[in-house]
C-alpha positions as CSV (number, residue, x, y, z in Angstrom):
1,M,53.0,-11.3,-0.8
2,Y,55.9,-12.9,-2.1
3,A,59.3,-11.7,-3.3
4,I,59.6,-10.9,-6.6
5,R,60.6,-14.1,-8.9
6,V,63.5,-13.6,-11.6
7,R,63.5,-16.4,-14.4
8,P,65.5,-15.3,-17.3
9,Q,64.4,-18.0,-19.6
10,Y,61.3,-16.4,-20.0
11,P,60.3,-13.0,-22.5
12,K,58.8,-11.0,-19.1
13,P,61.2,-12.4,-16.7
14,Y,59.9,-10.6,-13.5
15,Q,57.0,-12.0,-11.9
16,V,55.1,-10.5,-8.8
17,R,53.3,-13.3,-6.6
18,W,50.5,-13.2,-4.1
19,K,48.4,-15.6,-2.5
20,V,44.3,-14.8,-2.0
21,G,42.8,-17.4,0.7
22,T,44.6,-20.9,-0.6
23,K,44.9,-19.6,-4.2
24,P,48.1,-18.1,-5.4
25,H,48.5,-15.6,-8.8
26,A,51.4,-14.3,-10.4
27,Q,52.0,-11.8,-12.8
28,S,54.9,-11.4,-15.1
29,F,57.0,-7.8,-16.5
30,P,59.8,-7.2,-18.8
31,T,61.6,-5.1,-16.4
32,K,62.4,-5.0,-12.6
33,T,61.1,-1.9,-11.8
34,L,57.8,-2.4,-13.4
35,A,57.2,-5.9,-11.3
36,D,58.3,-3.3,-8.1
37,G,55.6,-1.1,-9.2
38,R,52.7,-3.8,-9.4
39,R,53.8,-5.4,-6.3
40,A,53.9,-2.0,-4.4
41,Q,50.4,-1.4,-5.6
42,L,48.9,-4.8,-4.3
43,M,50.5,-4.2,-1.1
44,S,49.3,-0.7,-0.7
45,A,45.7,-2.5,-1.5
46,A,46.3,-4.7,1.5
47,H,47.5,-2.0,3.5
48,R,44.5,-0.2,3.2
49,G,42.5,-3.5,4.0
50,E,40.9,-3.9,0.5
51,Q,39.3,-7.0,0.0
52,F,40.7,-9.1,-2.9
53,D,38.8,-11.6,-4.9
54,V,40.0,-14.9,-4.6
55,D,39.4,-16.1,-8.2
56,T,41.0,-13.3,-9.9
57,G,43.3,-12.2,-7.2
58,L,42.6,-8.7,-7.8
59,P,41.9,-5.6,-5.1
60,K,38.1,-4.8,-4.7
61,S,39.1,-1.7,-6.4
62,E,40.6,-2.9,-9.4
63,L,38.1,-5.6,-10.4
64,A,35.3,-2.7,-9.7
65,A,36.9,-0.8,-12.5
66,L,37.1,-4.3,-15.0
67,K,33.4,-5.0,-14.9
68,P,30.9,-3.0,-16.5
69,Q,29.0,-0.7,-14.6
70,L,25.9,-1.7,-13.4
71,T,23.4,1.6,-13.9
72,W,20.4,2.1,-11.2
73,L,18.2,1.9,-13.9
74,E,19.3,-1.9,-14.6
75,H,19.1,-2.6,-10.9
76,A,15.7,-1.1,-10.7
77,Q,14.3,-3.2,-13.6
78,D,15.9,-6.1,-11.7
79,Y,14.2,-5.6,-8.5
80,A,10.9,-5.0,-10.4
81,K,11.2,-8.0,-12.3
82,M,11.8,-9.8,-8.8
83,K,8.8,-8.4,-7.4
84,W,6.8,-9.0,-10.5
85,I,7.1,-12.8,-9.7
86,E,7.4,-13.2,-6.4
87,A,4.5,-10.8,-5.5
88,A,2.3,-11.2,-8.1
89,S,-0.7,-8.6,-7.2
90,A,-1.4,-6.3,-10.2
91,K,-2.4,-3.0,-8.0
92,G,1.2,-3.8,-6.6
93,R,2.6,-4.2,-9.7
94,A,1.3,-1.0,-10.8
95,T,2.2,1.1,-8.0
96,R,5.8,0.2,-7.9
97,A,6.5,0.9,-11.4
98,D,5.0,4.5,-10.9
99,A,7.3,4.9,-7.7
100,L,10.4,3.6,-9.3
101,A,9.6,5.5,-12.9
102,A,9.5,8.9,-10.6
103,I,12.4,8.0,-8.9
104,T,14.9,6.8,-12.0
105,A,13.5,9.8,-14.4
106,A,16.0,12.0,-11.7
107,L,18.5,9.4,-11.4
108,V,20.4,10.6,-14.7
109,R,23.7,12.3,-15.4
110,D,22.3,15.2,-16.9
111,T,19.1,16.4,-18.5
112,K,20.2,17.4,-22.1
113,G,18.0,15.9,-24.8
114,A,15.8,14.7,-22.1
115,P,12.0,13.7,-23.7
116,A,9.2,15.5,-21.9
117,P,8.4,14.2,-18.3
118,A,4.9,12.8,-19.3
119,V,6.6,10.7,-22.1
120,L,9.9,9.6,-20.1
121,R,7.4,8.7,-17.0
122,R,5.3,6.7,-19.6
123,A,8.2,5.0,-21.2
124,L,9.9,4.0,-17.5
125,S,6.3,2.5,-16.5
126,G,4.6,1.3,-19.3
127,Y,7.5,-0.7,-20.5
128,A,10.8,-0.2,-18.4
129,F,9.2,-1.9,-15.3
130,N,6.1,-3.7,-17.2
131,F,7.0,-7.7,-17.5
132,S,3.8,-8.8,-18.8
133,E,4.1,-11.3,-21.6
134,R,1.6,-9.6,-23.4
135,R,3.7,-6.2,-23.7
136,T,4.0,-5.3,-27.1
137,P,6.8,-2.9,-28.3
138,P,6.6,0.5,-27.3
139,P,5.9,2.8,-29.8
140,E,8.9,5.2,-31.5
141,H,8.5,7.8,-29.4
142,L,8.5,5.9,-25.8
143,A,11.6,3.7,-27.4
144,A,13.4,6.8,-27.8
145,A,12.9,8.0,-24.5
146,L,14.1,4.7,-22.8
147,A,16.7,4.9,-25.1
148,W,17.6,8.3,-23.6
149,V,17.5,7.2,-20.1
150,T,19.4,3.9,-20.7
151,S,22.2,5.7,-21.8
152,K,21.8,8.9,-19.0
153,A,21.5,6.6,-16.0
154,L,23.8,6.8,-12.9
155,P,25.8,3.9,-12.1
156,M,24.7,2.6,-8.7
157,T,28.1,3.3,-7.0
158,E,27.2,6.8,-7.0
159,L,24.1,6.3,-5.0
160,E,26.9,6.0,-2.5
161,E,29.4,8.0,-3.4
162,D,27.3,11.2,-3.5
163,S,24.1,11.9,-0.7
164,E,22.9,14.5,-2.8
165,T,21.8,11.7,-5.8
166,I,19.9,10.2,-3.0
167,R,18.3,13.7,-2.0
168,A,17.4,14.3,-5.6
169,A,15.8,10.7,-5.7
170,L,13.8,12.0,-2.9
171,R,12.4,15.4,-4.5
172,A,11.8,13.3,-7.3
173,L,9.2,10.8,-5.8
174,S,7.6,13.6,-4.0
175,T,6.8,15.7,-6.7
176,R,4.1,15.4,-9.4
177,L,4.6,15.5,-13.2
178,N,3.1,19.3,-12.8
179,G,5.5,20.3,-10.6
180,K,3.2,20.3,-7.4
181,R,3.4,18.2,-4.3
182,A,2.3,15.1,-4.1
183,A,-0.1,13.3,-1.6
184,A,1.6,12.2,1.5
185,T,0.7,9.0,1.0
186,T,2.0,8.6,-2.2
187,I,5.5,10.3,-1.3
188,T,5.3,7.8,1.9
189,N,4.0,4.3,-0.4
190,R,7.1,5.5,-2.9
191,R,9.9,6.2,-0.1
192,T,9.0,2.6,0.8
193,V,9.3,1.3,-2.7
194,F,12.9,3.4,-3.0
195,N,14.3,1.9,0.5
196,N,13.0,-1.6,-0.7
197,A,15.0,-1.4,-3.9
198,L,18.2,-0.4,-2.4
199,R,17.8,-2.9,0.5
200,Y,17.5,-5.4,-2.5
201,A,20.9,-3.6,-4.1
202,V,22.8,-4.5,-0.4
203,E,21.3,-8.1,-1.2
204,R,22.8,-8.1,-4.3
205,K,26.0,-6.6,-3.2
206,R,25.4,-3.8,-5.7
207,L,25.7,-1.6,-2.7
208,T,27.6,-2.2,0.6
209,A,25.1,-0.4,2.7
210,N,21.6,1.2,2.1
211,P,22.4,5.3,1.6
212,L,18.9,6.1,2.4
213,T,19.1,5.2,6.0
214,S,22.1,7.9,6.6
215,I,19.9,11.3,4.7
216,D,18.1,13.2,7.3
217,W,14.6,13.4,5.3
218,S,11.7,12.0,6.5
219,P,8.1,11.6,4.1
220,P,5.4,14.1,5.6
221,P,3.2,13.1,8.0
222,T,0.0,11.8,7.1
223,D,-3.6,12.8,8.6
224,D,-5.0,9.4,8.9
225,E,-7.7,10.7,11.1
226,I,-10.9,11.0,9.1
227,N,-12.3,14.5,8.1
228,W,-15.7,14.4,9.4
229,R,-17.2,17.8,7.9
230,Y,-17.3,15.2,5.0
231,V,-18.9,12.6,5.9
232,P,-22.4,12.3,5.9
233,N,-24.9,11.5,8.5
234,P,-27.2,8.3,8.7
235,Q,-29.9,10.8,6.9
236,Q,-28.0,12.2,4.2
237,A,-26.5,8.8,3.8
238,M,-29.7,7.4,3.1
239,A,-30.8,10.1,1.1
240,L,-28.1,9.6,-1.3
241,I,-28.9,6.1,-1.6
242,D,-32.4,6.8,-2.5
243,A,-31.1,9.2,-5.3
244,V,-29.3,6.7,-6.5
245,G,-32.6,4.7,-7.4
246,M,-34.0,8.3,-9.2
247,Q,-31.0,7.9,-11.6
248,G,-33.0,5.8,-14.3
249,P,-32.3,1.9,-15.1
250,R,-28.6,2.0,-14.5
251,G,-29.0,4.0,-10.9
252,E,-31.9,1.5,-9.8
253,H,-29.3,-1.3,-10.5
254,L,-26.5,-0.1,-8.4
255,Q,-29.1,1.5,-5.5
256,A,-28.0,-2.3,-3.3
257,F,-24.4,-1.8,-4.3
258,F,-24.2,1.6,-2.6
259,G,-26.3,0.3,0.2
260,C,-23.7,-2.6,0.9
261,C,-21.0,0.4,1.3
262,Y,-23.3,1.9,4.1
263,Y,-25.1,-0.6,5.5
264,A,-22.5,-3.3,5.9
265,A,-19.6,-0.8,5.9
266,T,-18.1,-2.9,2.8
267,R,-15.5,-1.1,0.4
268,P,-16.4,-0.7,-3.0
269,A,-14.1,-3.4,-4.3
270,E,-15.9,-6.4,-1.9
271,A,-19.1,-5.1,-2.7
272,M,-18.1,-5.8,-6.5
273,N,-17.0,-8.9,-5.7
274,L,-20.4,-9.9,-3.5
275,R,-22.1,-13.3,-4.8
276,A,-25.8,-14.3,-4.1
277,A,-24.3,-17.3,-2.6
278,D,-22.6,-15.4,0.1
279,C,-25.9,-13.5,1.3
280,T,-28.6,-15.0,4.0
281,L,-31.7,-12.6,3.2
282,P,-34.8,-14.1,5.8
283,E,-38.1,-12.5,5.0
284,S,-37.9,-10.2,8.0
285,G,-35.3,-9.4,10.6
286,W,-31.4,-9.0,9.8
287,G,-29.4,-11.0,7.5
288,V,-25.7,-12.0,7.2
289,V,-23.4,-11.5,3.8
290,L,-20.1,-13.3,4.1
291,L,-17.0,-10.8,2.3
292,S,-14.5,-13.5,1.0
293,G,-12.4,-11.2,-1.5
294,S,-12.6,-7.9,-3.5
295,S,-12.7,-6.9,-7.4
296,S,-10.5,-3.6,-8.0
297,R,-9.7,-2.1,-11.7
298,V,-6.3,-2.1,-12.6
299,G,-5.7,-2.0,-16.0
300,S,-5.4,-5.5,-17.7
301,A,-1.4,-4.4,-18.8
302,W,-0.6,-5.9,-14.9
303,T,-2.6,-8.8,-14.4
304,D,-1.6,-12.3,-15.3
305,D,-4.7,-13.1,-17.2
306,G,-5.4,-9.9,-19.1
307,K,-8.3,-8.9,-17.4
308,S,-8.6,-5.3,-16.5
309,Y,-9.6,-6.1,-12.8
310,E,-7.9,-8.1,-10.6
311,E,-9.4,-10.6,-7.9
312,R,-8.0,-10.5,-4.6
313,G,-8.6,-11.3,-1.2
314,L,-9.7,-9.4,2.0
315,K,-7.5,-6.6,2.6
316,R,-4.4,-7.3,4.5
317,R,-6.0,-10.8,5.1
318,A,-5.5,-14.1,4.3
319,R,-6.9,-15.3,0.5
320,S,-8.7,-17.7,2.1
321,S,-10.2,-15.5,5.0
322,V,-13.9,-14.8,5.3
323,R,-15.3,-11.8,7.0
324,D,-19.3,-12.0,8.0
325,V,-21.1,-9.3,8.4
326,P,-24.7,-9.1,10.1
327,I,-27.0,-6.8,8.2
328,P,-30.5,-4.7,8.9
329,P,-33.8,-4.9,7.5
330,E,-33.0,-2.1,5.1
331,L,-30.2,-3.6,3.2
332,V,-32.3,-7.4,3.1
333,K,-34.4,-5.6,1.7
334,L,-32.3,-4.0,-0.9
335,L,-30.7,-7.0,-1.9
336,R,-33.9,-9.4,-1.9
337,S,-35.6,-6.9,-4.1
338,H,-32.3,-6.1,-6.4
339,I,-32.1,-10.2,-7.0
340,D,-35.8,-10.2,-7.5
341,R,-35.3,-7.8,-10.3
342,Y,-32.2,-8.1,-11.9
343,A,-31.3,-12.0,-10.8
344,V,-27.9,-12.6,-10.7
345,A,-24.9,-11.9,-13.2
346,S,-22.5,-14.9,-14.5
347,G,-20.7,-16.2,-11.7
348,G,-23.5,-15.7,-9.2
349,R,-22.3,-11.8,-8.8
350,L,-25.0,-9.7,-7.6
351,F,-23.6,-6.6,-9.6
352,Q,-22.3,-6.2,-12.8
353,A,-21.3,-3.9,-15.5
354,A,-23.8,-2.1,-17.9
355,G,-22.6,-3.9,-20.8
356,G,-22.4,-7.3,-18.7
357,G,-19.1,-8.4,-17.2
358,V,-17.6,-7.1,-13.8
359,L,-18.9,-4.2,-12.6
360,L,-15.5,-1.9,-12.5
361,S,-14.6,1.2,-10.6
362,K,-14.9,3.7,-13.7
363,E,-18.9,3.0,-13.8
364,Y,-21.1,3.8,-10.3
365,P,-19.2,7.1,-9.8
366,E,-20.6,9.0,-12.4
367,V,-24.1,7.4,-10.7
368,W,-22.9,8.7,-7.5
369,K,-22.2,12.2,-8.7
370,E,-25.6,13.0,-10.0
371,A,-26.7,11.7,-6.4
372,R,-24.9,14.2,-4.5
373,K,-26.7,16.7,-7.1
374,L,-29.9,16.1,-5.9
375,V,-29.3,15.5,-2.4
376,L,-26.6,18.1,-1.3
377,T,-26.8,22.1,-1.4
378,E,-24.9,23.9,-3.9
379,E,-22.3,24.8,-1.5
380,Q,-22.0,20.9,-0.4
381,V,-21.4,20.0,-3.9
382,S,-18.9,22.0,-4.6
383,S,-16.5,20.7,-1.5
384,P,-15.5,17.2,-0.9
385,F,-18.4,16.6,1.0
386,A,-19.5,12.9,0.6
387,E,-17.1,13.4,-3.0
388,V,-16.9,9.5,-3.5
389,P,-18.7,6.6,-2.9
390,Y,-16.2,5.2,-0.3
391,C,-17.7,8.0,1.9
392,L,-20.5,5.8,2.9
393,R,-18.2,3.0,4.1
394,K,-16.7,5.7,6.6
395,A,-20.4,6.8,7.2
396,G,-21.6,3.1,8.1
397,I,-18.4,2.7,10.9
398,S,-19.0,5.8,12.3
399,F,-22.8,5.2,13.0
400,W,-22.0,1.7,14.6
401,L,-20.1,3.6,16.9
402,A,-22.1,6.0,17.6
403,S,-24.8,3.7,18.2
404,G,-22.4,2.1,21.2
405,V,-21.4,-1.1,19.2
406,D,-18.0,-2.3,20.9
407,P,-14.6,-0.9,19.1
408,V,-13.7,-4.7,19.2
409,E,-16.8,-5.9,17.0
410,V,-17.0,-3.0,14.9
411,A,-13.8,-3.6,13.8
412,R,-14.2,-6.7,13.2
413,R,-17.2,-6.2,10.9
414,A,-15.3,-3.3,9.0
415,G,-12.3,-5.7,8.3
416,H,-9.9,-3.4,10.6
417,S,-7.5,-4.0,13.4
418,V,-8.3,-2.3,16.3
419,A,-5.5,-0.1,16.1
420,V,-6.7,0.9,12.8
421,L,-9.9,1.7,13.9
422,Y,-8.5,4.1,16.8
423,K,-6.5,5.6,14.3
424,F,-9.0,6.6,12.0
425,Y,-12.2,6.6,13.8
426,A,-10.6,9.0,16.7
427,K,-13.1,11.8,17.1
428,V,-16.3,9.0,17.2
429,L,-14.3,7.2,19.8
430,D,-13.7,10.5,21.4
431,G,-17.4,10.9,21.7
432,R,-18.0,7.3,23.1
433,R,-15.2,7.7,25.6
434,D,-17.1,10.7,27.1
435,Q,-20.2,8.9,27.0
436,A,-18.5,5.9,28.9
437,N,-17.3,8.2,31.7
438,A,-20.7,9.9,32.1
439,L,-22.1,6.3,32.9
440,I,-19.2,5.4,35.2
441,E,-19.6,8.8,37.1
442,R,-23.5,8.1,37.5
443,A,-22.5,4.4,38.7
444,M,-20.2,6.0,41.0
445,R,-22.7,8.6,42.4
446,A,-25.7,5.8,43.0
447,A,-22.6,3.9,44.7
448,A,-21.8,6.7,47.3
449,Q,-25.6,7.2,47.8
450,E,-25.9,3.7,49.1
451,N,-22.6,3.7,50.9
452,E,-24.7,7.0,52.7
453,R,-27.5,4.7,53.5
454,A,-25.7,1.9,55.1
455,R,-23.7,4.3,57.3
456,S,-26.8,6.1,58.7
457,G,-28.8,2.4,58.9
458,G,-31.2,2.9,56.0
459,P,-31.9,0.5,53.8
460,V,-29.7,-0.8,50.7
461,S,-30.8,-1.3,47.8
462,V,-30.0,-4.9,46.4
463,H,-29.8,-3.6,42.9
464,S,-26.8,-1.4,43.7
465,P,-23.9,-1.1,41.2
466,S,-21.5,-3.5,43.0
467,T,-24.7,-6.2,43.5
468,Q,-24.9,-5.7,39.4
469,A,-21.3,-6.2,39.2
470,G,-21.3,-9.3,40.4
471,H,-20.3,-8.7,44.0
472,H,-23.7,-10.6,45.7
473,R,-24.9,-9.6,48.8
474,D,-26.0,-12.6,51.1
475,T,-29.9,-12.4,50.9
476,G,-30.7,-16.0,51.6
477,A,-31.4,-17.0,48.1
478,P,-29.1,-19.2,45.8
479,G,-25.8,-17.7,44.2
């Protein structure tokens, strides 16, 4: 800061001068009192430790007042657009839009004149956070909802100034449209989106820090372990697959599809993507299927090519990854029969929709629903037992584990990490742990008996556990 300079020849003779970095700044006033007041303001800001903008020379507080206030809605749209381009998964786009819609609906100044919650959610998720080139203008009622939320959106500064604002967003992302609490996994996923959007705000200098980290709030714990009360045993799984084939032509066409979910433990989306060229199907014995991708229904509004499904790589794997899964003779027979009867669809796919094209997740659940009625008891049908086709994958993996297959190999075939396998299939692995303990205990008893014979001078078995483990005794034979 410099002393006030007086220039009598000018209409505003009193000039306040200061420098930010290497750049000088000045402001002139008609009276010395006004100049003194302005200089005092700048000095006060400097003493408070405020940052000064090099270009304008203004302290941060004044600069913020001059700039238009960026709202949460504008920032969320910017974030969603960035992710739309950089992380182009259609499923991720839809999930992110749902989370941002739930959060944005709560980050408003007031709810006066608010549209119905379902209308606002639809407007936000389908238009505010959708950047498809094929998107058409919203209908009148959704356009009105967007205009309302645009006028009511909170400025970004309020997210730092009032912790209750963040809590309001957390309550919103934890609640369904009907007012009931959302599922634990939904809450966790939405909270992750919220956190990432706030981190992006820090990156873009729209917030000085992520306010979510200072809030005493945690997402509800998720029970990742599978509820085995609702997973069919091998006899029930096979009976359900047989019952699918009794559902007329459509069921007969899908029997091998459900067989893949059980015997090869594929995800339904992986089975949808299976092609004849990916299958090795000998006339007898075991075969192999190569899984290289999945096809999941997401809606044409979220894909780049306008298709209602998205072809992706294997879950949490590089796009080029391939997983080979040995398949038992039962599935080999099902797939050979399927190909002989139906040939293959366009692109070599094994399974297709009733009207042609890619088999989508809206078709096969109806066949499964009828199969449950044929096989299960009335009590089981009214319960979550084998409620969705995905349960066949769980049944297949648990059967492999119960059969004694090495968990590392089970994880590889299933496309899991070993850590995830232990997390989800803990109870089955606990059973195998007891089995392993029993084998070790039996071997230890045998070893103790051999040791006792050795002490008493009796004959020692050359097939003792220690010999089998590779600790060879000197028998005179080659090692």
